[in-house]
NUROSE-105078 format. One record per atom (N, C-alpha, C, O): residue in three letters; residue number from 1; atom name; x, z, y negated. Coordinates in Angstrom, 1 decimal, decimal comma, padded with zeros to 4 digits. Layout:
NUROSE-105078
ZAKOL    r    k   a      c1      c3      c2
ZAKOL  Ala  NUM  CA       X       Z       Y
...
end
This chain:
NUROSE-105078
ZAKOL    r    k   a      c1      c3      c2
ZAKOL  Ala    1   N   000,7  -000,4   001,1
ZAKOL  Ala    1  CA   000,1   000,4   000,3
ZAKOL  Ala    1   C   000,7   000,2  -000,9
ZAKOL  Ala    1   O   000,2  -000,5  -001,8
ZAKOL  Leu    2   N   001,8   000,9  -000,8
ZAKOL  Leu    2  CA   003,3   000,7  -002,1
ZAKOL  Leu    2   C   003,5  -000,6  -002,4
ZAKOL  Leu    2   O   003,7  -000,9  -003,6
ZAKOL  Glu    3   N   003,6  -001,5  -001,4
ZAKOL  Glu    3  CA   004,5  -002,4  -001,5
ZAKOL  Glu    3   C   003,2  -003,6  -002,6
ZAKOL  Glu    3   O   003,6  -004,4  -003,5
ZAKOL  Val    4   N   002,1  -003,4  -002,3
ZAKOL  Val    4  CA   001,3  -004,5  -002,5
ZAKOL  Val    4   C   001,4  -003,7  -004,3
ZAKOL  Val    4   O   001,9  -004,2  -005,3
ZAKOL  Ala    5   N   000,8  -002,2  -004,4
ZAKOL  Ala    5  CA   000,9  -002,0  -005,7
ZAKOL  Ala    5   C   001,9  -002,6  -006,8
ZAKOL  Ala    5   O   001,7  -003,2  -007,8
ZAKOL  Val    6   N   003,5  -001,9  -005,8
ZAKOL  Val    6  CA   004,6  -003,5  -007,1
ZAKOL  Val    6   C   003,9  -004,7  -007,1
ZAKOL  Val    6   O   003,1  -004,8  -007,9
ZAKOL  Gln    7   N   004,0  -005,8  -006,3
ZAKOL  Gln    7  CA   003,7  -006,9  -006,5
ZAKOL  Gln    7   C   002,1  -007,4  -007,4
ZAKOL  Gln    7   O   001,8  -008,5  -007,7
ZAKOL  Leu    8   N   001,5  -006,2  -007,6
ZAKOL  Leu    8  CA   000,6  -007,0  -008,5
ZAKOL  Leu    8   C   000,5  -006,2  -009,9
ZAKOL  Leu    8   O  -000,4  -006,4  -010,8
ZAKOL  Ala    9   N   001,6  -005,3  -009,9
ZAKOL  Ala    9  CA   001,7  -004,9  -010,5
ZAKOL  Ala    9   C   002,9  -005,2  -012,0
ZAKOL  Ala    9   O   003,3  -004,7  -013,1
ZAKOL  Gly   10   N   003,2  -006,3  -011,2
ZAKOL  Gly   10  CA   004,2  -007,7  -011,9
ZAKOL  Gly   10   C   003,5  -008,9  -012,0
ZAKOL  Gly   10   O   004,1  -009,9  -012,4
ZAKOL  Met   11   N   001,6  -008,9  -011,5
ZAKOL  Met   11  CA   001,7  -010,5  -012,2
ZAKOL  Met   11   C   000,5  -009,8  -013,2
ZAKOL  Met   11   O   000,3  -008,6  -013,6
ZAKOL  Ala   12   N  -000,4  -011,3  -013,6
ZAKOL  Ala   12  CA  -000,6  -011,5  -014,8
ZAKOL  Ala   12   C  -001,9  -010,2  -014,9
ZAKOL  Ala   12   O  -002,7  -010,1  -014,0
ZAKOL  Gln   13   N  -001,9  -009,4  -015,9
ZAKOL  Gln   13  CA  -002,8  -008,7  -015,7
ZAKOL  Gln   13   C  -004,3  -008,4  -015,6
ZAKOL  Gln   13   O  -005,0  -007,7  -014,9
ZAKOL  Ala   14   N  -004,6  -009,9  -017,2
ZAKOL  Ala   14  CA  -005,6  -010,0  -017,1
ZAKOL  Ala   14   C  -006,3  -010,9  -016,2
ZAKOL  Ala   14   O  -007,5  -011,1  -016,1
ZAKOL  Ala   15   N  -005,3  -011,5  -015,5
ZAKOL  Ala   15  CA  -006,1  -011,6  -013,8
ZAKOL  Ala   15   C  -006,9  -011,2  -013,3
ZAKOL  Ala   15   O  -008,1  -011,4  -013,1
ZAKOL  Ile   16   N  -005,7  -009,9  -012,7
ZAKOL  Ile   16  CA  -006,0  -009,3  -011,9
ZAKOL  Ile   16   C  -007,5  -008,2  -012,4
ZAKOL  Ile   16   O  -008,2  -007,6  -011,6
ZAKOL  Arg   17   N  -007,7  -008,3  -013,9
ZAKOL  Arg   17  CA  -008,1  -007,4  -014,2
ZAKOL  Arg   17   C  -010,2  -008,4  -014,0
ZAKOL  Arg   17   O  -011,3  -008,0  -013,9
ZAKOL  Trp   18   N  -009,7  -009,6  -014,1
ZAKOL  Trp   18  CA  -011,4  -010,0  -013,7
ZAKOL  Trp   18   C  -011,3  -010,5  -012,4
ZAKOL  Trp   18   O  -012,4  -010,9  -011,9
ZAKOL  Thr   19   N  -010,2  -010,6  -011,5
ZAKOL  Thr   19  CA  -010,2  -010,4  -010,5
ZAKOL  Thr   19   C  -011,0  -009,6  -009,6
ZAKOL  Thr   19   O  -011,7  -009,8  -008,6
ZAKOL  Lys   20   N  -010,4  -008,5  -010,1
ZAKOL  Lys   20  CA  -011,4  -007,1  -009,6
ZAKOL  Lys   20   C  -012,6  -007,0  -010,2
ZAKOL  Lys   20   O  -013,6  -006,7  -009,5
ZAKOL  His   21   N  -012,8  -007,2  -011,3
ZAKOL  His   21  CA  -014,1  -007,3  -012,0
ZAKOL  His   21   C  -015,1  -008,0  -010,9
ZAKOL  His   21   O  -016,1  -007,6  -010,3
ZAKOL  Thr   22   N  -014,7  -009,1  -011,0
ZAKOL  Thr   22  CA  -015,6  -010,2  -009,7
ZAKOL  Thr   22   C  -015,6  -009,8  -008,7
ZAKOL  Thr   22   O  -016,8  -010,0  -008,3
ZAKOL  Leu   23   N  -015,0  -009,1  -008,0
ZAKOL  Leu   23  CA  -015,2  -008,5  -006,7
ZAKOL  Leu   23   C  -016,1  -007,2  -006,8
ZAKOL  Leu   23   O  -016,9  -006,9  -005,9
ZAKOL  Asn   24   N  -016,0  -006,7  -007,7
ZAKOL  Asn   24  CA  -016,6  -004,7  -007,7
ZAKOL  Asn   24   C  -018,4  -005,7  -008,0
ZAKOL  Asn   24   O  -019,4  -005,3  -007,4
ZAKOL  His   25   N  -018,5  -006,6  -008,9
ZAKOL  His   25  CA  -019,6  -007,3  -009,3
ZAKOL  His   25   C  -020,5  -007,5  -008,2
ZAKOL  His   25   O  -021,7  -007,0  -008,1
ZAKOL  Trp   26   N  -019,5  -008,9  -006,9
ZAKOL  Trp   26  CA  -019,8  -009,3  -005,7
ZAKOL  Trp   26   C  -020,6  -008,4  -005,0
ZAKOL  Trp   26   O  -021,8  -008,5  -004,6
ZAKOL  Tyr   27   N  -019,3  -007,3  -004,9
ZAKOL  Tyr   27  CA  -019,7  -005,8  -004,0
ZAKOL  Tyr   27   C  -020,8  -005,6  -003,9
ZAKOL  Tyr   27   O  -021,6  -005,6  -003,0
ZAKOL  Arg   28   N  -020,9  -005,2  -005,7
ZAKOL  Arg   28  CA  -022,6  -004,6  -006,2
ZAKOL  Arg   28   C  -023,8  -005,3  -005,6
ZAKOL  Arg   28   O  -024,6  -004,8  -004,8
ZAKOL  Gln   29   N  -023,8  -006,2  -005,9
ZAKOL  Gln   29  CA  -024,4  -007,5  -005,4
ZAKOL  Gln   29   C  -025,2  -007,0  -004,0
ZAKOL  Gln   29   O  -026,2  -006,3  -003,7
ZAKOL  Ala   30   N  -023,5  -008,0  -002,8
ZAKOL  Ala   30  CA  -023,9  -007,4  -001,9
ZAKOL  Ala   30   C  -024,5  -006,1  -001,6
ZAKOL  Ala   30   O  -025,5  -006,1  -000,7
ZAKOL  Gly   31   N  -024,1  -005,1  -002,2
ZAKOL  Gly   31  CA  -024,1  -003,8  -001,2
ZAKOL  Gly   31   C  -025,4  -003,3  -000,9
ZAKOL  Gly   31   O  -025,4  -002,1  -001,0
ZAKOL  Pro   32   N  -026,6  -003,7  -000,5
ZAKOL  Pro   32  CA  -028,1  -003,4   000,0
ZAKOL  Pro   32   C  -027,9  -004,3   000,6
ZAKOL  Pro   32   O  -028,4  -004,2   001,7
ZAKOL  Ile   33   N  -026,9  -005,8   000,4
ZAKOL  Ile   33  CA  -027,7  -006,3   002,4
ZAKOL  Ile   33   C  -026,7  -005,7   003,4
ZAKOL  Ile   33   O  -026,8  -005,7   004,6
ZAKOL  Phe   34   N  -025,6  -005,2   002,5
ZAKOL  Phe   34  CA  -024,6  -004,5   003,8
ZAKOL  Phe   34   C  -025,0  -003,2   004,4
ZAKOL  Phe   34   O  -024,6  -003,0   005,5
ZAKOL  Asp   35   N  -026,0  -002,1   003,4
ZAKOL  Asp   35  CA  -027,1  -001,4   004,0
ZAKOL  Asp   35   C  -028,2  -002,1   005,4
ZAKOL  Asp   35   O  -028,4  -001,7   006,5
ZAKOL  Ala   36   N  -028,9  -003,1   004,5
ZAKOL  Ala   36  CA  -030,1  -003,5   005,5
ZAKOL  Ala   36   C  -029,4  -003,9   006,9
ZAKOL  Ala   36   O  -030,0  -004,0   007,9
ZAKOL  Ser   37   N  -028,0  -004,1   006,6
ZAKOL  Ser   37  CA  -027,6  -004,8   008,0
ZAKOL  Ser   37   C  -027,2  -003,6   008,8
ZAKOL  Ser   37   O  -027,5  -003,6   010,0
ZAKOL  Leu   38   N  -026,5  -002,6   008,3
ZAKOL  Leu   38  CA  -026,2  -001,9   009,0
ZAKOL  Leu   38   C  -027,2  -001,2   009,8
ZAKOL  Leu   38   O  -027,3  -001,0   011,0
ZAKOL  Ala   39   N  -028,5  -000,7   008,4
ZAKOL  Ala   39  CA  -029,5   000,0   008,9
ZAKOL  Ala   39   C  -030,4  -000,7   010,3
ZAKOL  Ala   39   O  -031,1   000,0   011,0
ZAKOL  Tyr   40   N  -030,3  -002,4   010,5
ZAKOL  Tyr   40  CA  -030,7  -003,0   011,7
ZAKOL  Tyr   40   C  -030,0  -002,9   012,6
ZAKOL  Tyr   40   O  -030,6  -002,9   013,7
ZAKOL  Glu   41   N  -028,5  -002,6   012,5
ZAKOL  Glu   41  CA  -027,4  -002,8   014,0
ZAKOL  Glu   41   C  -028,2  -001,8   014,1
ZAKOL  Glu   41   O  -029,3  -002,1   014,4
ZAKOL  Phe   42   N  -028,1   000,3   013,7
ZAKOL  Phe   42  CA  -028,5   000,7   014,1
ZAKOL  Phe   42   C  -029,8   001,1   015,0
ZAKOL  Phe   42   O  -029,8   001,7   016,0
ZAKOL  Tyr   43   N  -030,7   000,5   014,4
ZAKOL  Tyr   43  CA  -032,2   000,3   014,8
ZAKOL  Tyr   43   C  -032,3  -000,2   016,5
ZAKOL  Tyr   43   O  -033,1   000,0   017,4
ZAKOL  Gly   44   N  -030,8  -001,1   016,5
ZAKOL  Gly   44  CA  -030,9  -002,4   017,9
ZAKOL  Gly   44   C  -030,5  -000,7   018,6
ZAKOL  Gly   44   O  -031,3  -000,1   019,4
ZAKOL  Phe   45   N  -029,3  -000,3   018,1
ZAKOL  Phe   45  CA  -028,1   001,0   019,4
ZAKOL  Phe   45   C  -029,5   001,5   020,0
ZAKOL  Phe   45   O  -029,2   002,1   021,1
ZAKOL  Gly   46   N  -030,7   001,6   019,7
ZAKOL  Gly   46  CA  -032,0   003,0   020,3
ZAKOL  Gly   46   C  -032,9   002,1   020,9
ZAKOL  Gly   46   O  -033,6   002,6   021,7
ZAKOL  Gly   47   N  -032,9   000,9   020,7
ZAKOL  Gly   47  CA  -033,6   000,0   022,3
ZAKOL  Gly   47   C  -033,4   000,4   023,8
ZAKOL  Gly   47   O  -032,8   001,3   024,5
ZAKOL  Pro   48   N  -034,0  -000,6   024,1
ZAKOL  Pro   48  CA  -034,2  -000,5   025,8
ZAKOL  Pro   48   C  -032,7  -001,9   026,1
ZAKOL  Pro   48   O  -031,8  -001,9   027,0
ZAKOL  Asp   49   N  -033,0  -002,8   025,1
ZAKOL  Asp   49  CA  -031,5  -003,8   025,3
ZAKOL  Asp   49   C  -030,3  -003,2   025,2
ZAKOL  Asp   49   O  -029,4  -003,6   025,9
ZAKOL  Ala   50   N  -030,1  -002,3   024,5
ZAKOL  Ala   50  CA  -028,5  -002,1   024,2
ZAKOL  Ala   50   C  -028,4  -000,9   025,6
ZAKOL  Ala   50   O  -027,3  -000,7   026,2
ZAKOL  Ala   51   N  -029,2  -000,3   025,8
ZAKOL  Ala   51  CA  -029,1   000,3   027,2
ZAKOL  Ala   51   C  -028,7  -000,3   028,3
ZAKOL  Ala   51   O  -027,9   000,1   029,1
ZAKOL  Glu   52   N  -029,6  -001,6   028,3
ZAKOL  Glu   52  CA  -029,3  -002,6   029,4
ZAKOL  Glu   52   C  -028,0  -002,9   029,7
ZAKOL  Glu   52   O  -027,3  -002,9   030,7
ZAKOL  Gly   53   N  -027,6  -003,2   028,2
ZAKOL  Gly   53  CA  -026,2  -003,8   028,0
ZAKOL  Gly   53   C  -024,7  -003,5   028,6
ZAKOL  Gly   53   O  -023,7  -004,2   029,0
ZAKOL  Leu   54   N  -025,3  -001,7   028,4
ZAKOL  Leu   54  CA  -024,6  -001,3   028,6
ZAKOL  Leu   54   C  -024,1  -000,9   030,0
ZAKOL  Leu   54   O  -023,0  -000,6   030,5
ZAKOL  Ala   55   N  -025,6  -000,9   030,6
ZAKOL  Ala   55  CA  -025,6  -000,7   032,1
ZAKOL  Ala   55   C  -025,3  -001,7   032,7
ZAKOL  Ala   55   O  -024,4  -001,4   033,6
ZAKOL  Ser   56   N  -025,6  -003,0   032,6
ZAKOL  Ser   56  CA  -025,0  -003,9   032,8
ZAKOL  Ser   56   C  -023,3  -004,2   032,6
ZAKOL  Ser   56   O  -022,8  -005,4   032,8
ZAKOL  His   57   N  -022,9  -003,8   032,4
ZAKOL  His   57  CA  -021,5  -004,1   032,0
ZAKOL  His   57   C  -020,9  -003,3   032,7
ZAKOL  His   57   O  -020,0  -003,9   033,2
ZAKOL  Arg   58   N  -020,8  -001,8   033,1
ZAKOL  Arg   58  CA  -020,4  -000,5   033,8
ZAKOL  Arg   58   C  -021,1  -001,5   035,3
ZAKOL  Arg   58   O  -020,2  -001,4   036,2
ZAKOL  Glu   59   N  -021,8  -002,1   035,7
ZAKOL  Glu   59  CA  -022,0  -002,1   036,8
ZAKOL  Glu   59   C  -021,7  -003,8   037,1
ZAKOL  Glu   59   O  -021,7  -004,4   038,1
ZAKOL  Lys   60   N  -021,6  -004,0   036,2
ZAKOL  Lys   60  CA  -020,5  -005,7   036,1
ZAKOL  Lys   60   C  -021,7  -007,0   036,8
ZAKOL  Lys   60   O  -021,7  -007,8   037,7
ZAKOL  Arg   61   N  -022,9  -006,5   035,8
ZAKOL  Arg   61  CA  -023,8  -007,7   036,6
ZAKOL  Arg   61   C  -024,0  -008,5   035,1
ZAKOL  Arg   61   O  -023,6  -008,1   034,0
ZAKOL  Pro   62   N  -024,9  -009,7   035,6
ZAKOL  Pro   62  CA  -025,5  -009,7   034,1
ZAKOL  Pro   62   C  -026,7  -009,0   033,8
ZAKOL  Pro   62   O  -027,6  -008,6   034,6
ZAKOL  Pro   63   N  -026,6  -009,0   032,0
ZAKOL  Pro   63  CA  -027,7  -008,0   032,1
ZAKOL  Pro   63   C  -029,4  -008,5   032,3
ZAKOL  Pro   63   O  -029,4  -009,7   032,5
ZAKOL  Thr   64   N  -030,4  -008,0   032,3
ZAKOL  Thr   64  CA  -031,7  -008,4   031,9
ZAKOL  Thr   64   C  -032,7  -007,0   031,1
ZAKOL  Thr   64   O  -033,3  -006,0   031,3
ZAKOL  Phe   65   N  -032,1  -008,6   029,8
ZAKOL  Phe   65  CA  -032,6  -007,6   028,5
ZAKOL  Phe   65   C  -034,5  -008,0   028,6
ZAKOL  Phe   65   O  -035,0  -009,1   028,8
ZAKOL  Thr   66   N  -035,2  -006,8   028,3
ZAKOL  Thr   66  CA  -036,9  -007,2   028,3
ZAKOL  Thr   66   C  -036,9  -006,1   027,0
ZAKOL  Thr   66   O  -037,4  -005,0   027,1
ZAKOL  Gly   67   N  -036,2  -006,6   025,9
ZAKOL  Gly   67  CA  -036,4  -005,8   024,5
ZAKOL  Gly   67   C  -037,6  -007,0   023,7
ZAKOL  Gly   67   O  -037,9  -008,2   023,8
ZAKOL  Pro   68   N  -037,9  -006,1   022,9
ZAKOL  Pro   68  CA  -039,1  -007,2   021,8
ZAKOL  Pro   68   C  -038,3  -008,5   021,5
ZAKOL  Pro   68   O  -037,1  -008,4   021,4
ZAKOL  Thr   69   N  -038,8  -009,4   021,3
ZAKOL  Thr   69  CA  -038,0  -011,0   020,9
ZAKOL  Thr   69   C  -038,6  -011,1   019,3
ZAKOL  Thr   69   O  -038,5  -012,0   018,5
ZAKOL  Ser   70   N  -039,2  -010,1   019,3
ZAKOL  Ser   70  CA  -039,8  -010,3   017,6
ZAKOL  Ser   70   C  -040,2  -009,4   017,4
ZAKOL  Ser   70   O  -040,5  -008,6   018,3
ZAKOL  Glu   71   N  -040,4  -009,2   015,8
ZAKOL  Glu   71  CA  -041,4  -007,6   015,4
ZAKOL  Glu   71   C  -041,6  -008,4   013,6
ZAKOL  Glu   71   O  -042,2  -007,8   012,7
end
């Protein structure tokens, strides 16, 4: 991390400032999407397909998913 900081310190500060501003703006815009994605991922972990996926992996067999296909 220190090596990167030293490299950045030697670069054009205005360009770094505006790049950081742009990335932070993008992150603030995308934040709710990341939150929703994480929530859906955890929602899926609790379903029957997650348990079947783990069991089939442990038992070295193809999975048989029976969970809902649309909601």
